[in-house]
N, C-alpha and C positions, 0 to 999 in steps of 0.2 A: 619504155617509161622514162621521161627526162626528169632529172633530179635537180633543183637547185639548193645550194647550200652556202650561208653566210660563212666567212671565216674572218679572223682578226685583221687579215691583210686585204680582204676584199670579199669576192665570191666567186664560186665555181658553180658551172651548170653541165651535167652530162647530156650530151646532145646526140650520141650515138654509142650503141654497145652491141657488138654481136657474139660477146663471149671470148674472142680473141683481140679486138681492136676495141678500145673505148676512147672516144673523143669528148674532150671538155672544154668549154669556153671559160677561160679565167679573166677576171676583172681584178687587177691588183692596183691597190692605192700607192702613189709614190711614197717610197720608204718601207712597203709591206714587204715581209720576207716569211718564207716557211721554215720549218725545222729542218735540221740536217738528218737525211734519212736516206735509205736505198730500198730497192725492190728486188725481191729474190728471184723473179721470173719476167719481169715486165722491163721492157725498154721504154724510157720516158722521153718522148720527142716534144721540144717546144718550137712552135711556129708563131712568130711575133706579127700581130696584125697593126698595132699602134703601140708607140711608146719603145723604152729601151729596158731590156730585162738582162741582168748579170745573173750568170749562172756560175756558182762555185762547185767544184768536184774535189774530192780526196783520193789519193791513189797510194800505192806502196803498201806493204805488209803492216805497218803501223799507221797508215792514213796520214803520213807527215807531210806528203806532197800535194799541194794545193794549187789547182789550175782555175784561172778566172775566165770567162767568155762573155762579151756583151753581144746580145742578139738584137739587132735592129729591125725595123719593120719589114717584111718579105723575107726574112732570114729564118733560118731554123737551125737546131743542134739537137743532138742525141745523146742522152745519157743511158749507158748500157747497164744491164741488170748487174746487181751487186756493187754497184759504185755509189758511194755515199755523196749526196748533193744537196744543193740548197739553192734557192732563187731569190732575187731581191729586185725589186722595181725602183729604177733609177729615175723614172718619170711614171705618171699613171700609164698602166699598160693593159691592154687587151690582147690575149693570145690563145692560141689552141695548144692544149696538153693532150698529145696522143698517147697512149698507152698500148703497146704491142706487145702480147704474150710470146716469149720466147720457149720454144720447147726444149726441154733438157733431157739428155740421155737418149736411150732408143725410143723410138716412135712406131715399132712394127712389132707385132706377135705373128709368127708364122705357124700355121697347123700343118702344113706340108712343104715340101722341098720341091723347086722347079727343075726342070730338066728339059731333055729332048725325046720325042717318042721314036 
């Protein structure tokens, strides 16, 4: 099911979701920006189709280190899980926002032990 949602900064529409990967088409008005936030288990990948999108990320134990990246058409950048970030449209922007779930911790539960007969 595709879901379109208006935002203060523009609009977002989910165009694909298989439970592990979600792809959203974002249209962001010039000057529009999102809140500073992070995702516990999802990487946030931005692929710019048109316009210029600035990504700010905060690092360090006290989040005092700030990096800025401007993503141009045909470019992408990834924000890893647990990293606070914010985007801002320097021009009108259309981009894909791809959420990729990152599995944390052990992913296997064994009922038996392997060996050789």
